C-alpha beads as a LAMMPS data file, in Angstrom:
LAMMPS data file: protein, C-alpha beads

109 atoms
108 bonds

1 atom types
1 bond types

-500.0 500.0 xlo xhi
-500.0 500.0 ylo yhi
-500.0 500.0 zlo zhi

Masses

1 110.0

Atoms # bond

1 1 1 5.269 18.280 4.207
2 1 1 5.018 14.994 6.076
3 1 1 6.359 11.393 5.290
4 1 1 4.641 8.677 6.222
5 1 1 6.418 4.944 6.400
6 1 1 3.914 2.338 5.918
7 1 1 5.444 -1.148 6.808
8 1 1 3.567 -4.372 5.305
9 1 1 3.750 -7.218 7.550
10 1 1 3.435 -10.758 6.193
11 1 1 0.854 -13.014 7.945
12 1 1 1.949 -16.707 6.642
13 1 1 -1.028 -18.236 8.767
14 1 1 -3.487 -16.416 6.852
15 1 1 -1.187 -15.649 3.679
16 1 1 -2.157 -11.882 3.557
17 1 1 -0.890 -8.868 4.412
18 1 1 -1.283 -6.079 7.562
19 1 1 0.113 -2.965 8.084
20 1 1 1.110 -0.638 10.611
21 1 1 -0.930 2.492 9.157
22 1 1 -2.985 4.463 11.922
23 1 1 -4.907 6.137 9.208
24 1 1 -3.302 9.059 9.348
25 1 1 -4.701 11.609 7.294
26 1 1 -2.387 12.735 4.317
27 1 1 -2.364 16.631 2.845
28 1 1 -1.001 17.756 -0.428
29 1 1 3.052 17.252 -0.631
30 1 1 3.310 14.068 1.927
31 1 1 5.536 11.466 0.755
32 1 1 4.625 7.943 0.903
33 1 1 6.733 4.935 1.334
34 1 1 6.035 0.864 1.817
35 1 1 8.774 -1.314 3.164
36 1 1 8.342 -5.044 4.454
37 1 1 11.279 -7.273 6.283
38 1 1 9.372 -10.045 4.423
39 1 1 10.194 -9.153 0.690
40 1 1 10.004 -6.272 -1.770
41 1 1 6.737 -4.688 -2.347
42 1 1 4.623 -3.073 -4.898
43 1 1 1.538 -1.119 -4.310
44 1 1 -0.800 0.288 -6.649
45 1 1 -2.372 3.837 -5.436
46 1 1 -5.782 4.461 -5.995
47 1 1 -6.997 6.961 -7.768
48 1 1 -3.428 6.849 -9.714
49 1 1 -3.956 10.760 -11.135
50 1 1 -3.725 12.052 -7.347
51 1 1 -0.145 10.984 -6.795
52 1 1 3.040 11.458 -8.387
53 1 1 3.238 7.913 -9.420
54 1 1 0.787 5.008 -9.627
55 1 1 2.695 2.537 -8.779
56 1 1 5.507 1.747 -5.921
57 1 1 8.037 -0.771 -5.639
58 1 1 10.873 -1.335 -3.221
59 1 1 13.397 1.295 -4.048
60 1 1 11.572 3.790 -5.758
61 1 1 11.450 7.654 -4.628
62 1 1 8.535 8.395 -2.473
63 1 1 5.246 8.606 -3.918
64 1 1 4.150 12.557 -3.796
65 1 1 0.243 12.928 -2.597
66 1 1 -0.977 15.489 -4.925
67 1 1 -4.160 16.857 -2.993
68 1 1 -5.521 15.913 -0.018
69 1 1 -8.316 13.410 -0.590
70 1 1 -9.585 9.690 0.520
71 1 1 -7.236 6.872 -1.194
72 1 1 -6.810 3.279 -1.139
73 1 1 -4.374 1.050 -2.210
74 1 1 -3.639 -2.196 -3.184
75 1 1 -0.691 -4.179 -1.612
76 1 1 1.732 -6.719 -2.592
77 1 1 4.985 -8.712 -2.233
78 1 1 7.217 -11.483 -2.896
79 1 1 7.832 -14.010 -0.177
80 1 1 10.160 -16.906 -1.366
81 1 1 9.073 -16.472 -4.756
82 1 1 5.252 -15.931 -4.174
83 1 1 3.358 -13.624 -4.866
84 1 1 1.033 -12.261 -1.805
85 1 1 -1.510 -9.952 -2.964
86 1 1 -0.894 -7.189 -5.630
87 1 1 -0.782 -7.885 -8.345
88 1 1 -2.047 -11.040 -8.339
89 1 1 -5.466 -9.342 -7.315
90 1 1 -6.626 -5.980 -6.327
91 1 1 -8.927 -7.174 -3.316
92 1 1 -9.169 -4.914 -0.532
93 1 1 -8.890 -5.154 3.474
94 1 1 -9.427 -2.844 6.320
95 1 1 -9.581 0.284 4.012
96 1 1 -9.070 4.018 5.977
97 1 1 -10.138 6.980 4.202
98 1 1 -6.980 8.965 3.557
99 1 1 -4.824 6.362 4.617
100 1 1 -5.206 3.363 2.198
101 1 1 -6.160 -0.158 2.560
102 1 1 -3.973 -3.815 1.979
103 1 1 -5.155 -6.711 -0.270
104 1 1 -6.900 -9.072 1.402
105 1 1 -7.593 -12.918 -0.127
106 1 1 -11.502 -12.672 1.708
107 1 1 -12.871 -9.860 -0.593
108 1 1 -14.198 -9.958 -4.030
109 1 1 -12.397 -7.481 -6.494

Bonds

1 1 1 2
2 1 2 3
3 1 3 4
4 1 4 5
5 1 5 6
6 1 6 7
7 1 7 8
8 1 8 9
9 1 9 10
10 1 10 11
11 1 11 12
12 1 12 13
13 1 13 14
14 1 14 15
15 1 15 16
16 1 16 17
17 1 17 18
18 1 18 19
19 1 19 20
20 1 20 21
21 1 21 22
22 1 22 23
23 1 23 24
24 1 24 25
25 1 25 26
26 1 26 27
27 1 27 28
28 1 28 29
29 1 29 30
30 1 30 31
31 1 31 32
32 1 32 33
33 1 33 34
34 1 34 35
35 1 35 36
36 1 36 37
37 1 37 38
38 1 38 39
39 1 39 40
40 1 40 41
41 1 41 42
42 1 42 43
43 1 43 44
44 1 44 45
45 1 45 46
46 1 46 47
47 1 47 48
48 1 48 49
49 1 49 50
50 1 50 51
51 1 51 52
52 1 52 53
53 1 53 54
54 1 54 55
55 1 55 56
56 1 56 57
57 1 57 58
58 1 58 59
59 1 59 60
60 1 60 61
61 1 61 62
62 1 62 63
63 1 63 64
64 1 64 65
65 1 65 66
66 1 66 67
67 1 67 68
68 1 68 69
69 1 69 70
70 1 70 71
71 1 71 72
72 1 72 73
73 1 73 74
74 1 74 75
75 1 75 76
76 1 76 77
77 1 77 78
78 1 78 79
79 1 79 80
80 1 80 81
81 1 81 82
82 1 82 83
83 1 83 84
84 1 84 85
85 1 85 86
86 1 86 87
87 1 87 88
88 1 88 89
89 1 89 90
90 1 90 91
91 1 91 92
92 1 92 93
93 1 93 94
94 1 94 95
95 1 95 96
96 1 96 97
97 1 97 98
98 1 98 99
99 1 99 100
100 1 100 101
101 1 101 102
102 1 102 103
103 1 103 104
104 1 104 105
105 1 105 106
106 1 106 107
107 1 107 108
108 1 108 109
């Protein structure tokens, strides 16, 4: 199975997160990790029951995908004591089937 390392990139101009995930489809047994050079991350997986854990935080073991399906995720990080994205909100940005989406302040929850 594959490990997908998803890098979250902080855009300070728009105060939002972007990501480098190309939309690669996942399969049962694949592992997901999230990281950012801007600060510690916190990610909520949706639907939660299809993963080994509902949330991922910096330093956690990789999340294991339980079966193949489309999913989304809410991402957040702390930059200089300021929370950007999740858990402040669960709005999504550019969701991609099988890969996920990132919190976006321009969309409704």
